N, C-alpha and C positions, 0 to 999 in steps of 0.2 A: 461366507466369511462373516464372523461376528463383528459388528460395528461398535465402537466405543466412542465416548465423547472426546472433544478436542482437549485432552488433558492426560496426565499420567507420566510415570517414570519407568525406566528400564533398569535391569540389573547392570552393574558396572561391566564394561568390556575392556578390550585391550586398547592401548594408546594408539591413536590414529593421527595421521598428518593432516595439515590443512587441505592439501590437494585431494587426498582420499575423502575427506569430509565434504569437499565441494562436489566431488563426483557422486557421492551417495545422496546428498541433499538435492542436487540438480535432478537426479532421476526421480526422487520422491516428490519433489515439487511439480514436475511435469506430469507425473501420474495423478497428483491431486487436481491439477488444472483440467486434465482430460476427463477425470471422473466427476468432479463437482462443479466446474465452471466452464462448461462447453460453450456458453454464449460469449465468453471472453477469451477463449483460446483460439487465436488466429494462426499460431505457428504450427508447423508440422512437427512430428515427434523429434526428428533430427535437429531442426532449428531450435526448438524449445530447449533441449538438453544442452546444446552448445551455448546458447545465450545465457542460460542459468549458470552453467559452469563459469563463463566469462565474468558474470556479475559477482559471483562468489569469490573468484580469484582476485578480482579488482579490490574487493573489500579486504582480502588477506594482504594484498600489496600495501594498502594504506596502513596496516598494522604490522608490517614485516619487521620493523625495528624492534617492536615489543617481543615478537617471536624470536628474533635472532638473539636478543639479550636474555631469553628464557624468563621473561616477566609475565608471559601468558602461555597457556597451552590449551589445546582443544579438549573439552570435556566429553569423553566418549559416551557417558551415560546420557547426556542431553542430546547429542547427535542421534543416538539410537532412539531416544524418545521422540524426537522430531520426525525422524524417518518413519517410525511406526504410526504416529498420529496422522501424518500426511497421507499414508497409504491405507489406513484402516478405519480412521475415525468417521463418525457420521458427518455428512457434509454440512458445514455451518451455513445458515441462511444469510450469507453476507456477500460482499464483493471479494474477489480473489486477493491473495497476499500482495501482489505487485500492482494493484489498482492505482491509477494516477490521481484520483480525487482525494480530498481530505476527509477520510472516513476511518472508522475502526476496522482494522484488518485482522484476519485470523492468522495464527502461527507467527505472530509478531516477534516471538522470542527465539525464532529459529535462524538467527544470523550471528556472525562473529561479533557484531557490535551490540547485539541485544540480549545475549544469554547463553551462547555456546562456549564461552571461554572461561577458564579458571585463572584468576589473577593471583600473583604470588607476592605482591608488594604489601608489607604490613602497614598498619596505621602508624603515621608519623614519618614515613619515608616518602621520598619524592616520586612523582609519577608524570608521565607525558600523556598517555592515553587512559581514558576512564577504565578500560577493561583490565588494566594492570593491577588495580587495587584488589586486595583480598575481600572475601565475602563480608558484608556488613559495613564496608567503608566505601567512600566515593572520593574521586580526585577533585579537590577543591582548587580552582585557579582564579584567585582574585584578579579582576580586571583583565582576564584573558591572558595571563602570563604563560610563558611556554612550558614551564615546569611547575606543577602543583604539588600538593601534599595529600596523601591518602588519609582521610579523616573519617570519623564515625558519621554515618548517615545523619543528615539534619533531623532534629527532633521538632516536636510541636512548637510552633511559634518562631522557628528559625527560618532564615532565608532558604529558598528552595531552587535557586538557579541550577544547582547540580543534582537535584533529586531530593527525595524524602525517604524516611525510614518506613518499615512495613506498617500498613494500616493508615498511612497518612497520604494526603494529596496536596498539591500546590494550589492555594486559593488565589482569588483574583488580585490580592494585594502582594502576592509573591512570598507568602509564608506557608510553612507546612501546617496543615490542619487535619484533624481526624475525619474519616469518612462519616457521612451522616446516616443515622439509622432510620428505620421505618417511620413514616409520618412526619419527618422533619422537613421544613421548608428548604427548597433548593432552586438553583437556576439552571443546572445542567446535570446530566446523568453521572458523569465522572465524580461528582461530589458525593454520591450515594454509596452505601456499602455494596459489596459484591452481590450480584443478582437482583439489585434494586435498580429502578430507573427513575428519572425525574419526570413525573407526569402531572400536569396541571400545577406545577410549582411545588410539588411535594414528592419525597422519596417513597415510591410505591413498588410492590412486587411486579415482576414481569407479567404480562397479560396472559390469560388462560384461553383455551380453545373457545372460539366464538366471540371473544371479546373484541371491542374496537381497539385499533392500534395505529401508530404513526411511524413513519420512517425517522429514525434518530441516527445521524451519522456518527455520534460519539460512542455508540455501543454496537456490538455485533447484531443484536436483535432485541426488539422490545417485547417479544413473546417468550413463553416458557420453552425450555429445551424440547426439541422434537416438533416444534411448531414454527411456522413462518408467517410474517406479516404480509398478507396479500395486498400490497399497495405499491404503486410505482413511485420511485424516489424522485426527489428534487422538484416536485410540484407543491407549491405552498398551499396550506389549508385543507388538505385532503386526508381522509382516514381510510384504513383498510380493516381487515378482519384476521385474527389469528386462526390459521388453518393448518391441517396436516398436509404435507407435500402431496401434490396431486399426481395421479398416474397419466398415462397416454390418453389424450382427448379430454383431459380435465380442464376446466376453465382456470385462467390465470391472469394476473395483472402485471407480474414481473417474473423473472427467471427463477428466483429462489422459492417461488410457490410450487415449482415442479419437483418431481422425484429425481433421484440421482441419475445422471446421464441424459436428462431431458432439459429443454429450455422452453420459454414461452414464445411461441411463433405467431406470426401474422398480427402483431400489435400495430395499430395504426398510429404512427408517431406524429401525424400532422397536428400542429398546434403546441407540441411539447417544446419547452417546459412551462409555457404560459397556462396550459390546461392539461388535465389528465388524458392520456390516450385511451382508446377503446381497449377492451380486454382481448386476450389472445387465447391460444390453446396449447397445452403441454404436448410436446412431441420431440423426437430425436432431431438433431441438426440436419438440415437439408443438403442434398447432394448438389454438385455443380449442375447448372442447367435448370434447376428448380425455381419456380416463381417465389419471390420473397418480398417482404416489406422491410425496407431499411430506414436508417436514420443518420443524419449528419452528426448526431451525437453518439455514434456507435462506440467511440472510445469509452464513453461513460455508461451507456445502456446496453452494450453488447449487440450481437448479431445472431440471426437464426441459421446461418450457413455453417457448413462443416469447417473444421480447422484447415487452413491452407486456402480458404476461399472467403469471399466477402460479397455482400449484396450490392450490385451495381444500381445506384439510385435512379439513374435515368431509364434503364431497361427493366428494373425490378426483377433481376435474375441473379442467382448465385453464380459467380464467376471466380476463376482461379485468382487468388490474391497476387498483385503485382510483385515482381522481384526487381533487383537492382537494374537501373537503366530504363525501367518502364514507367509510364504515367501512373499517377496515384492521386488520391484525394486527401489533402492535408487535414481536413476536418476529421477524418476517420483514421488517419495515420495507418492506412491499411496495407502497408508493405509487409512482406514476409522474408525471412532470411536473417542470418547472423549479422548483428550490428548494422541493420538496415532500417532506414527511416524515410518518411515521406517529406522531402524538403520542399516547402512552398515555392512557387514560381514568382510570387509577388503580385499575381493577377488572378483574382477569383479563387475558387476552390480547386486549383490545379497545382500539381507538383510532379517531382520525379523521385523515384526510390533511389536512395544513395546512402552514404555513410554520414557521420556527423557533419554539421554545417561549418564553414570556415568564417573567419572574421568578416563582417559586413554582409554576409549572406543571410537570406531569410531563414528563421528558425522557429517561427511561431505563426499560428493562424487563429484569428479571432472569430469564434463561433457566434457570440453575442456580446452584449455589454459586460457580462459577468464571467464568461467562459472562454478560455484560450487553450489551444492544444499546441504543444511545443516539442521540439526534438533537441538532442544534445548538441553542444558546440564542441568542435575539435579543440579549440582554444577559446579563452575568454568565457563570456556568459551570455545567455539568451535574454535580451530585453523583451519581456512579455507585456510591457505596458506602453512603451513609446514607439520605438523603431521597429520592433518585431524582428530584429536582426541580431547576429552575434556581435557583441561589443568587446573590445579589449579590456583587460584588467587595469582600470585607471583610478578607482576610488581611493582617496587618501586615508591615512590613519584616522581612526575614530569615526569614520563614516558608517552609517547603518548599512548592513549587507545581509545577504541571504546565503551566500556560498563563497568559498575561497576564491573562485575564479573572478569575482568582481573586484577584488582588492589588489592594488599595486604591489602590496607586500606578499600577496599570495596566501593570506591567512585571515579568515573570518572567524572570530571566537566569541563564545558566549560570555556575557558579563554578569555581575552580581544581580543586576535587575532583570535578568533573563533576556535582555536584548542581545542582538548580534552586531558586532562592530569590527571594522578592519583594525587589526592589531599587528604589532611587529612580527616579522618573520622569525622563525626559530632556527 
């Protein structure tokens, strides 16, 4: 099968419903994870499909009012394009689309909120959800009001709380600014024009084969297309080399160094993230019962065991991943099954596979001073800083927030200055 880059469009197709879109996208996304991200695919085929369908339908439910009023519709061209890209494109040397860390993710435009919908509300008319506005306009909601107005995308020098027009980026003072060209001073890669990265404080081309490279969480890769930066992420001050993906038995420092369907096995994670681990070898995921080297940071660095299994850290053997009711390790959140998570017990790295946590139950586990793994709360929000438990929605109006579940009003909205604050319920 001929591989194509992660880009492109398809010919227009028939109108499709949100449910059919979710079914098709779930199948495509699971195929992508099995093909390109085997180190991060812990779910079985059935669990993956069911979980992806549930996540997509939950996003649809949040926008159902817009669908019911026919203010949005699914774009069949974009659904088909996403489906094809996920099943046929060359594997991007990145983390998977649903990776929990703060990194650039591939196929970010393949959700209802990020690019699959056609808005029908013209400029000047009112809007509730950003997706309702027609192409070239955005839903402006001053101070987080419930109903905004579809307006032209902000231009150069205008406030960018709700986005910028084509070729512009939101700068550090909250204004839309042009992307920076080659050899222009920069502080981060998103400031630079497409296919440039911020290297040494200057916008530079992506690195070539054999060049030195670094992990940059703000871009998919710092190397040219077809190459991968052979470097372990999250360790400060280290560099790698731009290489072609390696075959079986090839040397590797991280999973994206290996060819499609392979991962970087037998990495010695002792000392990570304070220092770089020793190199590993590219090979297929290991079967249950096979010796393995695991990491308590597996949520972020992956595993070498097959989907449906994980590396037992004490025994260093690939074992079947725990299911509901079985013991698990919160650090690795290694449960498998639909809507199943590793709920911490509150004592050490021990927990039980269950559904979302209830109010006052543990919902987070601190790996180190900078890293916390969490699970969803059935109600309220997960306090990942202080109590590590699910807390009820009690924050008053105008309080800083990160999600709706924190606010007594049930609504956390973006403000003109790009902050999020609790605002009145709609």
